[in-house]
C-alpha positions in Angstrom: -5.2 19.9 22.5 -5.5 17.0 20.0 -8.3 14.3 21.6 -6.4 10.5 22.4 -8.7 9.7 19.7 -7.2 11.6 16.8 -3.8 11.1 17.7 -4.5 7.5 17.9 -6.2 7.2 14.3 -3.3 9.3 13.1 -0.7 6.9 14.7 -2.6 4.1 13.1 -3.3 6.1 9.8 0.8 6.3 9.8 1.4 2.8 9.9 -1.1 2.2 7.2 0.7 4.8 4.6 3.8 2.9 5.9 2.5 -0.3 4.6 1.3 1.3 1.3 4.4 2.7 0.4 6.8 -0.6 1.5 4.3 -3.2 0.2 3.8 -1.5 -2.8 7.3 -2.1 -3.8 7.8 -5.2 -2.8 4.2 -6.2 -4.6 5.0 -4.7 -7.6 8.5 -5.9 -7.9 7.0 -9.4 -8.3 4.9 -8.7 -10.8 8.0 -7.2 -12.9 9.8 -10.4 -11.7 7.5 -12.6 -13.2 7.1 -10.5 -16.4 10.5 -10.0 -17.0 10.9 -13.5 -17.2 7.6 -13.8 -19.7 9.0 -11.4 -22.0 12.9 -12.8 -21.7 13.7 -9.8 -19.8 14.2 -11.8 -16.6 18.4 -11.6 -17.5 18.0 -7.7 -17.4 16.2 -6.8 -13.9 15.9 -10.2 -11.9 18.7 -10.0 -9.8 18.3 -6.0 -9.2 14.8 -6.9 -7.9 16.3 -10.1 -5.8 19.0 -7.8 -4.2 15.7 -5.7 -3.2 13.7 -8.1 -1.9 16.5 -10.3 0.0 16.9 -8.1 3.2 14.0 -6.4 3.6 10.9 -9.0 2.9 10.6 -10.9 6.0 9.6 -6.9 7.1 7.4 -6.0 4.6 3.7 -7.2 7.0 5.2 -5.4 10.2 3.2 -2.3 9.2 0.5 -3.8 8.7 0.4 -6.1 11.5 0.7 -3.3 13.8 -2.2 -1.2 12.2 -4.3 -4.4 12.2 -3.7 -4.9 15.6 -4.6 -1.2 16.6 -7.2 -0.8 14.7 -8.7 -3.7 16.9 -7.5 -2.3 20.3 -8.5 1.3 19.4 -11.4 0.5 18.1 -13.0 -2.7 19.2 -16.0 -2.5 16.7 -13.9 -2.6 14.0 -13.4 -6.8 14.6 -16.9 -6.8 14.9 -17.9 -5.4 11.7 -15.1 -6.2 9.5 -14.1 -9.6 10.7 -17.6 -10.9 9.9 -17.9 -9.1 6.5 -14.5 -9.5 5.6 -14.1 -13.2 6.7 -14.1 -14.6 2.6 -11.9 -11.8 1.2 -10.0 -11.6 4.0 -8.8 -15.6 4.3 -8.1 -14.8 0.5 -5.6 -12.5 1.2 -4.1 -14.4 4.1 -3.7 -17.2 1.7 -1.9 -15.3 -1.1 0.0 -13.5 1.5 1.0 -17.3 3.0 1.7 -18.2 -0.8 3.8 -15.4 -1.0 6.0 -16.1 1.6 6.5 -19.8 0.5 7.9 -18.1 -2.7 10.4 -16.5 -0.5 11.4 -19.6 1.1 12.0 -21.7 -1.9 13.3 -19.0 -3.9 16.1 -18.3 -0.9 16.8 -21.9 0.4 15.5 -24.4 -2.8 17.5 -25.9 -5.2 15.7 -25.8 -8.2 13.3 -22.8 -9.5 10.1 -22.9 -10.2 7.9 -21.4 -13.1 4.6 -22.0 -11.4 6.0 -20.1 -7.8 7.8 -17.3 -10.0 4.0 -17.3 -11.3 2.0 -17.2 -8.1 4.9 -14.5 -7.2 3.8 -12.3 -9.9 -0.2 -12.6 -9.8 -0.1 -12.4 -5.9 1.7 -9.3 -6.0 -1.6 -7.7 -7.8 -4.3 -10.1 -6.3 -3.0 -9.0 -2.7 -3.6 -5.2 -2.7 -6.4 -6.0 -4.6 -7.9 -8.1 -2.4 -7.1 -5.8 0.7 -8.4 -2.4 -0.8 -11.6 -4.0 -0.5 -11.9 -2.6 3.0 -11.5 1.0 2.1 -14.4 0.0 -0.2 -16.4 -0.8 2.7 -15.9 1.4 4.3 -17.6 4.1 2.2 -21.1 2.2 3.6 -23.3 0.6 1.4 -22.1 -2.5 1.6 -22.0 -4.0 5.0 -25.8 -4.2 7.0 -26.6 -5.2 10.2 -30.0 -6.8 10.9 -31.4 -8.5 13.9 -27.8 -8.5 15.5 -26.3 -10.4 12.5 -23.8 -8.2 9.9 -24.0 -9.3 6.4 -22.1 -8.3 3.8 -23.7 -7.7 0.2 -21.4 -9.1 -2.6 -24.1 -8.4 -5.2 -23.7 -4.2 -4.7 -20.3 -5.0 -3.9 -19.0 -6.6 -7.1 -21.9 -4.4 -9.3 -20.6 -1.3 -7.9 -18.5 1.3 -10.4 -16.2 2.8 -6.8 -15.7 -0.8 -5.8 -13.9 -1.7 -8.8 -12.3 1.6 -9.5 -10.7 1.4 -6.0 -9.3 -2.4 -7.3 -7.6 -0.1 -10.4 -6.1 2.3 -8.4 -4.4 -0.1 -5.8 -3.3 -2.2 -8.6 -2.1 0.4 -11.0 -0.5 2.2 -7.6 1.2 -0.6 -6.8 3.0 -0.6 -10.1 3.7 2.9 -10.2 5.5 2.8 -6.9 7.1 -0.2 -7.3 8.7 1.2 -10.8 9.7 4.7 -9.4 11.5 2.9 -6.3 13.0 0.1 -8.8 14.2 3.0 -11.0 16.4 4.7 -8.4 17.6 1.7 -7.0 19.0 0.8 -10.5 20.5 4.5 -10.8 22.1 3.5 -7.7 23.3 0.0 -8.9 24.7 1.7 -11.8 22.7 -0.9 -14.0 22.2 1.1 -16.6 20.3 -1.8 -18.7 17.9 -2.4 -15.7 17.7 1.4 -15.5 16.6 1.8 -18.9 13.9 -1.0 -18.3 12.0 -0.1 -15.3 12.2 3.8 -16.2 10.0 2.4 -19.0 7.7 1.0 -16.6 7.5 4.2 -14.4 6.7 6.6 -17.3 4.4 4.1 -18.5 2.2 3.5 -15.3 2.3 7.2 -14.3 -0.9 7.7 -16.8 -3.0 5.1 -15.4 -2.3 6.3 -12.3 -3.6 9.5 -12.5 -6.3 8.0 -14.9 -7.5 5.9 -11.9 -7.3 8.2 -9.5 -9.4 10.7 -11.5 -12.0 8.0 -11.9 -11.8 6.7 -8.1 -12.9 10.1 -7.2 -15.4 10.4 -9.4 -17.2 7.2 -8.5 -16.8 8.5 -5.1 -19.6 11.2 -5.7 -21.9 8.7 -7.1 -21.4 6.2 -3.8 -20.9 8.6 -0.6 -22.0 12.1 -1.1 -20.8 13.4 1.8 -17.2 12.1 1.9 -16.9 13.4 -2.2 -18.1 16.9 -1.1 -15.6 17.1 1.9 -12.5 16.0 -0.3 -13.3 19.8 -1.7 -12.7 21.2 1.5 -9.2 19.8 1.3 -8.6 20.8 -2.1 -4.8 21.8 -0.8 -3.7 18.4 -0.1 -4.5 16.7 -3.2 -3.7 19.6 -5.4 0.2 19.2 -3.5 0.0 15.4 -4.4 -0.2 16.3 -7.7 2.1 18.7 -7.9 4.7 16.2 -6.4 3.6 13.7 -9.3 4.5 16.1 -12.1 7.9 16.6 -10.2 8.6 13.0 -10.2 7.6 12.8 -13.6 9.9 15.6 -15.0 12.5 14.0 -13.3 12.5 10.5 -14.1 11.3 11.6 -17.8 14.6 14.1 -17.8 16.5 11.3 -16.3 17.6 12.8 -13.3 17.8 12.9 -9.3 15.8 9.7 -9.5 16.0 9.4 -5.4 14.3 12.8 -4.8 11.9 11.1 -7.6 11.3 8.5 -5.2 10.6 10.8 -2.0 8.3 13.0 -4.3 6.4 9.6 -5.6 6.1 9.0 -1.3 4.9 12.9 -0.7 2.4 12.6 -3.7 0.9 9.2 -1.9 1.4 10.7 1.1 -1.0 14.0 0.7 -3.2 12.1 -1.5 -3.8 9.2 1.4 -4.1 11.6 4.1 -6.6 13.7 1.7 -8.6 10.8 1.6 -8.4 10.0 5.2 -8.8 13.5 7.0 -12.1 14.3 4.3 -13.4 10.7 5.5 -13.4 12.0 9.0 -14.9 10.8 11.5 -16.1 7.7 10.1 -14.0 4.1 10.1 -17.1 2.5 9.0 -20.1 4.8 7.5 -22.6 4.8 9.4 -21.1 2.1 12.3 -18.1 3.1 13.6 -16.7 6.6 14.2 -13.5 8.0 16.1 -15.2 9.5 18.7 -18.2 6.9 19.4 -16.5 3.7 19.3 -13.0 4.1 20.5 -11.5 2.7 23.6 -11.9 3.4 27.1 -9.3 6.3 26.8 -6.9 4.7 29.7 -6.3 2.1 27.4 -6.8 4.2 24.3 -3.7 6.2 25.9 -1.9 3.2 26.5 -2.1 2.0 23.1 -0.7 5.2 21.7 2.1 5.0 23.4 3.1 1.4 22.8 2.7 2.4 19.2 4.5 5.5 19.1 7.3 3.9 20.9 6.7 1.0 18.2 7.1 3.5 15.4 10.0 5.0 16.8 11.7 1.6 17.0 10.1 0.4 13.6 11.6 3.3 11.4 15.4 3.7 12.9 15.7 -0.4 12.2 13.9 0.3 8.9 16.9 2.9 8.0 19.2 0.8 9.3 18.6 -2.1 7.2 18.4 0.3 4.3 22.2 1.7 5.1 23.6 -2.0 5.7 22.0 -3.0 2.6 20.1 -0.9 0.0 22.1 2.2 0.1 25.3 0.4 0.7 26.9 1.3 -2.8 28.6 -2.3 -2.8 25.7 -4.5 -2.6 23.5 -2.5 -4.1 26.0 -3.2 -7.2 26.1 -6.9 -6.2 29.7 -6.7 -4.8 28.7 -8.2 -1.7 
C-alpha cells in the first residue's frame, strides 16, 4: 500500500504538470501575439489567440495555486528554505504575473490597444517560466545553504552554473513548443488555414531546440548532481516513451494531419519526461534538506490535505473540460461565429 507521503507528492506533481501544460499554452501565445505584431502578421493569428485566451486566462494559475498551497501544507519546511531563497526571484515572478494580469484587463476592457502592454505581454510569456524554473534548479542542491540557523542563496553559483542556464533555456523553448503545438490544433479546428500555416511552422521550428535543450540539461545535470543523473537511467523507459511521443507528434504535424492527436502526443511527451524527472529525483524535494519521508507533515494532516486536493482535482478537471466544451471545442466559437 502506498504511504500518504507518496500519494501526497504524486497529487502535487499532477497539479504542477497541469500548470506546466496550461500555462505554457498561455505564455507562448503571449510571445507569439507580440512577435506577430512586430512581424506585421498580427492580422493572421492574433484573433485566433484572443479567442483562446478570453475564456481561459482567469483559470490558468489555479493549478499553480493548488500546488503552492499543497507543497507548503504538506512539507512545511519548504516554506522555510524556499521562502527565504526564492524571495528575490519569487518576487520578480509575482510582479511579472501582475503585469500579465493587467494586460488582460486592458486588452479586454480598455478602449485602446497599447503597444507597451503588448510588449510586456510577450516578454512576460518568456520571463515568467524562466523565473519559475529556478525552483527546479535549486531543488538539485548546491545553491541553498543553512548556516547558524540562517538560509542563504548563493547567487554567484546560481548565475554561473551551466545547469541553471540549461534549465532556463529548456523552460523557454518548451513553452514555445507546447504553445505552438496547441495553436496548430486550434487553428485547424477553426479551419483558419492562414493561421494554421503560420503556427504549424512555429511548432516544427521549436521542436529541434526543445530536444537540444533537453539533452543539454541532461548532460549538465550529470555534472551538477551525480546521484540524480544516475537515477534517471533506472527510468530510461519513461524518457524513451517521451521521445517516442515527441516523434509521433512531429510526424503528424509535419504530415499535416490529426493535429489533435499530435497535441495529445506532446502532452504525453512532457508527462513522461516530467514524471521521469520527478521519480528519479525521489526522495528529495530540496537536496539535501527536504525529503518526502522525513519532512512531511503529520499523518492526519497529510491525509486531510490529500482528500482535499484529490477532491479539488476532481472538481478542477471536469470544470476545465466543461470550459473547453463550451468555448474552445465549440465549432462556432472557435471559428469566431460567437
